[in-house]
C-alpha positions as CSV (number, residue, x, y, z in Angstrom):
1,M,0.0,0.0,0.0
2,G,2.9,2.4,0.8
3,I,4.5,1.9,-2.6
4,Q,1.1,2.5,-4.4
5,C,1.0,5.9,-2.7
6,V,4.4,6.9,-4.0
7,D,3.4,5.6,-7.5
8,D,0.2,7.7,-7.5
9,V,2.1,10.9,-6.5
10,L,4.8,10.3,-9.2
11,N,2.1,9.6,-11.9
12,K,0.3,12.8,-11.1
13,A,3.5,14.9,-11.0
14,F,4.7,13.5,-14.4
15,F,1.3,13.9,-15.9
16,R,1.2,17.6,-14.9
17,L,4.8,18.1,-16.2
18,G,3.9,16.4,-19.5
19,F,0.7,18.4,-19.9
20,Y,2.7,21.6,-19.3
21,V,5.4,20.7,-21.8
22,G,2.7,19.8,-24.3
23,R,1.0,23.2,-23.9
24,H,4.2,25.3,-23.9
25,P,6.8,23.4,-26.1
26,G,8.7,26.5,-27.1
27,Y,10.2,27.0,-23.6
28,F,11.5,23.4,-23.6
29,I,13.0,23.6,-27.1
30,I,14.3,27.2,-27.5
31,V,15.6,27.8,-24.0
32,P,17.9,24.7,-23.9
33,V,19.2,25.5,-27.3
34,L,20.0,29.1,-26.3
35,L,21.6,28.0,-23.0
36,T,23.7,25.5,-24.9
37,L,24.9,28.1,-27.4
38,F,25.7,30.5,-24.6
39,F,27.7,27.9,-22.6
40,I,29.6,26.7,-25.7
41,T,31.3,30.1,-25.9
42,G,32.9,29.6,-22.6
43,Y,33.9,26.0,-23.4
44,Q,35.8,27.1,-26.4
45,Q,38.1,29.2,-24.2
46,I,39.1,26.4,-21.9
47,H,42.8,25.7,-21.8
48,H,43.6,22.1,-21.1
49,N,46.9,21.4,-19.4
50,I,47.9,17.7,-19.2
51,D,51.5,18.4,-18.0
52,P,51.9,16.2,-14.9
53,E,54.6,18.5,-13.5
54,Y,52.3,21.5,-13.6
55,L,49.3,19.5,-12.2
56,F,51.0,17.7,-9.4
57,S,54.0,19.7,-8.1
58,P,54.1,23.1,-6.4
59,V,55.4,26.1,-8.5
60,N,58.2,26.9,-6.0
61,G,58.7,23.3,-4.7
62,E,62.0,21.9,-3.5
63,G,62.0,19.4,-6.4
64,K,62.1,22.1,-9.0
65,L,64.9,23.9,-7.2
66,E,67.0,20.7,-6.9
67,R,66.3,19.8,-10.6
68,K,67.5,23.3,-11.6
69,I,70.8,22.7,-9.7
70,A,71.2,19.3,-11.3
71,E,70.6,20.7,-14.8
72,D,73.1,23.5,-14.2
73,L,75.8,21.1,-13.0
74,F,75.1,18.2,-15.3
75,K,73.9,19.3,-18.7
76,V,72.1,16.8,-20.9
77,N,73.7,16.6,-24.3
78,Y,71.6,14.6,-26.8
79,T,74.1,15.1,-29.7
80,S,77.4,13.7,-28.5
81,R,77.6,12.4,-24.9
82,F,74.0,11.4,-24.0
83,N,73.5,9.7,-20.7
84,V,70.0,8.5,-19.6
85,A,70.8,9.1,-15.9
86,R,71.1,12.9,-16.6
87,I,67.5,13.2,-17.9
88,T,65.5,15.4,-15.6
89,R,62.6,16.3,-17.9
90,A,60.3,14.3,-20.1
91,G,61.8,15.9,-23.2
92,R,61.1,15.4,-26.8
93,F,61.9,11.8,-27.4
94,G,59.9,8.7,-27.9
95,R,59.3,5.8,-25.6
96,V,57.8,2.4,-26.4
97,I,55.8,0.5,-23.9
98,V,55.3,-3.2,-24.7
99,T,53.0,-5.8,-23.4
100,S,52.8,-9.4,-24.4
101,K,50.0,-10.3,-26.8
102,D,49.4,-13.8,-25.3
103,G,48.3,-12.4,-22.0
104,N,51.2,-13.8,-20.1
105,K,52.6,-11.1,-17.8
106,N,56.0,-12.6,-17.8
107,M,58.0,-10.6,-20.4
108,L,61.3,-12.3,-19.6
109,R,60.9,-15.1,-22.2
110,K,63.1,-15.8,-25.2
111,E,60.2,-15.6,-27.7
112,V,59.1,-12.2,-26.4
113,W,62.7,-10.9,-26.5
114,K,63.1,-12.0,-30.1
115,E,60.0,-9.9,-30.9
116,L,61.4,-7.0,-28.9
117,R,64.6,-7.2,-31.0
118,L,62.5,-7.2,-34.2
119,L,60.6,-4.2,-32.9
120,D,63.9,-2.4,-32.1
121,D,65.1,-3.1,-35.6
122,L,61.9,-1.8,-37.2
123,I,62.2,1.4,-35.2
124,Q,65.9,1.9,-36.0
125,N,65.2,1.3,-39.7
126,A,62.3,3.8,-39.9
127,T,62.4,6.7,-42.2
128,V,60.2,9.8,-41.9
129,L,59.5,12.5,-44.4
130,Y,59.1,16.0,-42.8
131,E,58.9,19.2,-44.8
132,D,60.4,17.6,-47.9
133,E,63.3,16.1,-46.0
134,Y,63.9,12.5,-45.0
135,F,65.1,11.7,-41.5
136,T,66.3,8.3,-40.3
137,Y,66.6,7.0,-36.8
138,Q,70.3,7.6,-36.9
139,D,69.7,11.3,-37.8
140,I,67.6,12.1,-34.8
141,C,68.7,9.7,-32.1
142,A,70.4,10.6,-28.8
143,K,74.1,10.0,-29.3
144,W,77.1,8.8,-27.3
145,N,80.4,9.5,-29.2
146,N,78.6,9.9,-32.5
147,E,76.8,6.6,-32.2
148,C,73.1,6.2,-31.3
149,F,72.6,5.4,-27.6
150,K,72.2,1.7,-27.2
151,N,69.4,0.1,-25.1
152,D,71.3,-2.1,-22.7
153,I,68.2,-3.8,-21.5
154,L,67.7,-5.5,-24.9
155,N,71.1,-7.2,-24.4
156,L,69.4,-9.4,-21.8
157,D,68.4,-11.8,-24.7
158,Y,71.9,-13.3,-24.5
159,I,71.3,-14.5,-20.9
160,I,67.5,-14.7,-20.9
161,D,67.6,-18.6,-20.8
162,E,69.5,-18.4,-17.5
């Protein structure tokens, strides 16, 4: 009996609302369209910032001060003596994140490592056309003594069986 009472009240309320909408449809069509157009103008001016450093660290935090000191003392040189340990910013370089396609979370398997070597060869043999000029991996890679920096982790394939 208590549920029937709630049902009757809701039926009457929605009947009145529907009746009012049926009598005055212009308010329920024109007003939402005008409000939408008005609010879209503000949405166009939103500036999205997805930089994690800006979003999660204080402007004058200790970490930024320490990073500035490290950058002043240990410069990162991508053209001749690149060292991964000296990277203090995300920078403009690519990373590849790989997961196994068979669902096995163990990536330390010989067959997976063979495919990683194949992927590494594909990346290093890639050529890109940019503004009528061709670039190869060797042209744009981070270098150590005029050679592209080697990924030492890929050398685990020599001992992966152990």
